[in-house]
Every structure is written in structure tokens, then in C-alpha cells.
C-alpha angles and dihedrals in degrees: 000000000000123000092209092255098078094269131112122245114230115253113230112252094232092056096056119101112253124209092222094048107126119244091219118050110256094221127032140142091254091050093051090048090052090051090054092049093048091047092052093045092047091050092051092043091053091048091050096046097045091042090055089048091052092049092049092050092047090049091053090050093048092049092047091052096044094043092058093048123078130174130223112206125197117189114208118237128189113274096017126117099233094184091055090051090050092051092048093048090048091053092049092051093045091054092058114103090215094060121093099189141341129214122185113205115227122233091260091050091050091051092049089058088067096051095090089060103030101030130230131297097039121136104235097169092104095051121092094239111181118239115234132210117195114213125189113203125212092231137355096258119151091212091058092049092049091048091052092046091051092049091050093047090053098043102030112021090178091064124089126196120221115194093185091235091147093052091047090053093049092045092051092047092050093050092047092051092051092048092048090049090051090049091051090049090050091052091049090052091051090049091049091049092048089051091052091048091050093052091047092050093049090047091053090048091050090053091051098034097123093049092048093049093047092049090048095049095045090057106267110158117253089228091060093051093044091047091056091056093041093053092046096049094040088058090050091047092048091050094049093043091050091052094047095042093048091050091051093048091049091049093052092045091052090047090052091052092047090048091052091049094046097051088098092065127076093240091050092051091051091051090047090051091051102040102013122238090324090235117146119224123224088261091064092054089046088053090053090051092048091050091051093048092047092051092050091049091046090053093053097042094046093051090047092053093048091052091049091051091051093048092050089058089058093061 
């Protein structure tokens, strides 16, 4: 630029083009909004994935406990000594090498099992309430169950053995349905996040359309242009995923601490019986880290592919 006297006016340093100047603005309202969206989606995705993991682990624990426990039921009939039948069935079960321990419920314990359905204070002495014997097996082997069933049929024909196979099947089905629902929800979250990333990438390209087209027509490599967008959006994705993943990890850590502190209360013991101690293993935190890294990589790769598709249309 001339100063009118034949000299050149100095160009301010901040107005000169820099080779390392990013093609996409590093900070913008759209970029901040995308970070918020990615953080929320990552948080929900981590909650869904780790929640499904907790349910699957609890289901395995429930099934392991129930599968090793069988019940011997003796229905009282007029003129029979029910207590003698209970004692005989207990002895037969205790002699089996596949049985770990046997506990015969007393009449009062059997009646208390009906209180949640019938209420308290009822006189149940006139009702033919079955007597129950709880048997814990060493392992869930069908041969051991059949051997015990045959021994009971021979010694105490009035006794029936329940291996809880129906409850195990229903419990497994329920857990599988919940896990599949969580997986479907996780996939929907990823699709929604990918849609948001696509819109943000197209918006950034629309704002820099002239620059992109000029660079393309003057011979700039498509890889260079795509790399600019990929780097920009990967940084946004990494920032949002780190925020969402950290929030999810902190939430689960706080829930673990609260679960440990509430084990002394009745409600806390019930929750612990249902979901365990609600303590995440190292694998769960690794899963959160993998989800965050995958989301950041997905953000960069998706934006790169969208830019490549746009540049191909300019040819």
C-alpha cells in the first residue's frame, strides 16, 4: 500500500495472512452449542451403557444365586405327621453329595412368607400351608437335581422338588429385554449426535463456502481442506465427550459412595439386594473412556466425510 510519496505503508501484523491460520474459526456460537449437545449425548450414552452393564451383572448374580437354590415342598394332608415328613425329607437332602446345606422352614416361618399377600394378624392355623425346605446345591448340575428328586420320590412321596427353572427363564428374559432396550437407546443417541454433527459441519461449510471453493479451484488438496474441518470438529467432540463422560463418572462414583453409606438402612439394603453394592468395576470406567474416545473420533471422521462429499460435487 502506497503512502502517496512513493513509499509503502507498513501492513499491520495482525492483518497479514498466516499459514497456520485455521480455515474454520476455533471458537463460535455454533461450536459451543455443538459441544453442549455432544456433552449431553455423551452423558446419556454413558448412563445407558453403564446402566445396562449393571443390570447384566445383577442378572447374572441373581441367576447364579437362584440356580443353586431349590425348594422342597411338602403339602399337609389330614392324618399325616407333617413334621416327621419334613425331618425325613431334610435327612434325605442332607445325605446327597450335591447338596451344600439344607434349611427346613418352621411353621411360623412358612406363615410369615404369606404376610406380604395376606397381611398380619391372621390366624392361619386352619389353612393347609405347605412346609418348605430350602436346599442349596453345590453346583447347578442336572444330574444332581435328578438324583435328589429320585431319592425324595422314593423316601418321601409327599415331597415335591422345585428347581425354579421357570423363574430363571423369566428373570433371564427380563434382563435380556432391558439390555436390548438400553442398546437400542444407545444407538438412537449416537444417531441423534451424528445428525447434530452433520448439521454443524454443513453450517460451518456454508459460512466458509467462498474460501473452500477458492482453495479447491486454485488447487488445494481435498485432504488439506477436509483435515481442517476434521481437526476442528474432533476438538469440539473431544471437549464435549470429556465433559459428558466426566459428569457420568462423577455421578456413578457419588452413587457408589451413597450406596455404601446407606447400607445400614432398610431401603439401602433392598437396593443392594437388587443391584448389588452399586460399585463400578474398573471395566465400567474403561467403558466410559472408550465411549468418549469413540464419540470424539466419530465427530472428526463424520465431518471429514461430509467435507469430502461436498468437494466431490464441486468437480
